[in-house]
C-alpha positions, 0 to 999 in steps of 0.5 A: 370472574371478569378481574381473573380473566382481565389478569389472566389476559394481562399475564399472557400478553406479557408472557408473550411479550416477554417470548417475542424479546428474548426471541428478537434478543436470540436473534440480534445475538446470531446477526451480530458476528464473532472475533473468528468471523470476522477474521474469516471475512476476505478482503479486497487490497491493493487495487491496480488500475490498468493504464488503458483502463480495461482492467482491475487487478486486485487482491483477496485475502483469505483466512487459513485457520490451519495454518494461522495465517493468511494467504492471498491471492490476486483477481482481475475484473473487467472494468467494461462488463464487471466480470471477475476472475481469479488470475493467480492460484498457489496453495502455499504462497500468496502472490501480492502487489499487483502492477501492471506494466505501461501497455498494459499486456504484463501484470508484475507481482510478488511471491516467495514461490522459491523461499524468497521474495520474487518479481513474477509477470503474467499475461492477465489474458491467461497462461502461467506466471513466470519468474524474473528476479532472483535476488539472493535476499529477494526483493522489496518494493518495485515499480515499472519504467515509464517505457516498460522495458524494465523495472527497478527493485529494492533488495537487502544486501546479501550476508557478509561471509564472516556474518554466516560462519558466525552464525554456523558456529555460535548461531543467529545472534545480532549485537545491538547497534552493529551489523546493519544491512542495508537496501538497495536499488537494481534494474532488471532489463525486461529484453536482456532479462538480467538484473544489474545494481545501481546503488551501493554505499553506507546508506539503506533506501527507502521509496523511490519513483522513476522520472517521467522520461525513465532517465533518472530516479529519485529516492530516499535514504537514511544511514541505516534501518534502525527506528532511530535514525528516521531524521537523517533521511535524505533524497538522491538521484541516480542515473540509470545508465550508468549508476551515478548518484548525486544528493538533491535534499541534504537538510537537516530532519527527515525528507522522505517520499520524493515524486515527480513533477509531470514534466520532471523539472521538479521534486515534491516530497515529505519534509520536517523543513529541518525542524528539530522536533520533528518527531512530533510536529506534521511533516509539509510537503515542499518542492525542489528543482530536479536538477538542485536548487532552494526548497519551497515549502508548500503546506506549512500552513495547513495545520495536519500531517500530510502524505502525498499521493501524486503529481498530475497536472491538475495539481499535486494530490495529498492525503491528510490524517483527521482523528482516524479519518483519511481525508483527501486534498488538491494543491491546485497549479492554477493556484499554488497557494491554494488546498482544496479539499477533494473528498470528505472521505467517511473513514475508508478512502476511495479510487476514483476510476477513469469515466468508462471504468466507473460503473464496473467496479463491484463491491466484492465478497467471496469473489462475487459480485454484489453491486455495482460501485463507483469505488472499491472499498479496500481494508487498510492492512493485513495483521501477521496472523489470523490469531494474532487478530482473534486476541486483539480485543480492540478490533483492530484489523478486522473489517474495512479499517479507517484509511491512513493514506493507503489508497490513490485517487486518480482524477 
């Protein structure tokens, strides 16, 4: 009898343990998000701190399953109180790329509400957004001038009339190696509310940056937009007043990403330093006098692929990809041959805020404040469609990716 009772107790205990294991397994399965749930997560991105330090503008991207697309709007966080609110709202068209005017009174952003991507401005205190540009082929990247009286932007040249007629007659098609449309620089004058073209010619412009005094713009350019011609990238400078262009860096191999020194006397850029096998070797950071002169490589002893973030009085900040993580480093002005790690990132970059703004930034989910934090974690990329993400079995593009130098660290 005792053996039977003991056996029954053992069976009962094992059954209860098995039931508990099944319940635990079911709970774990329920707690694990599906691919669709991950894709549906809202993402914060493109943070922009106002020059006064009071506001942080950022984008929030949501998934629209009905339209098989993502929708992005701009939100605003008060750095002092931590309050957040939605700034832009359009049911059909996204708003992206927030950029503050130097006096923090206006926020510029890009949207294709009128079919082509154009620049709008809005008062962060409230009111309707106002359209500024009317570029025929839309606007690419843009940046405010240091004094806030204008901004520069890139725009692709319109299609030639012959191409339009050909398309009407034969339909749309491309001829391999021909018909490249170039992207050029324009300047929009805020008081005059008018845009004028700065550059033209058989080259296409990539990155550009204003000089500290606002009189010149440095830009990189190559012979056309074909990937095979990336090695033709050089750096030139255009005078804003009259559009005159002068070449600055013309060595072999790619030279790109110009960044002015705080005093405007030098320009840093990313380069292969004329190495013939640049396509599989690391880029280095080099500087050249802004008036022209010898090129000085700075990071040849740094065995990683570098990307410049910013040049401040403290030195040149840059990122370097190590495996799948992006690390920050700085070349100190007082010790020009020393490259010091700035932040040992754990896979997600941080934005170091100004002192009075550090305590206010929150991690955001669905527009709600969760907890105070000294950094804003940002997804690194935005896939083109929700269904494309759903079928990406590798999980790329889901959640917060490991960043690859997409984010700014302000000391």
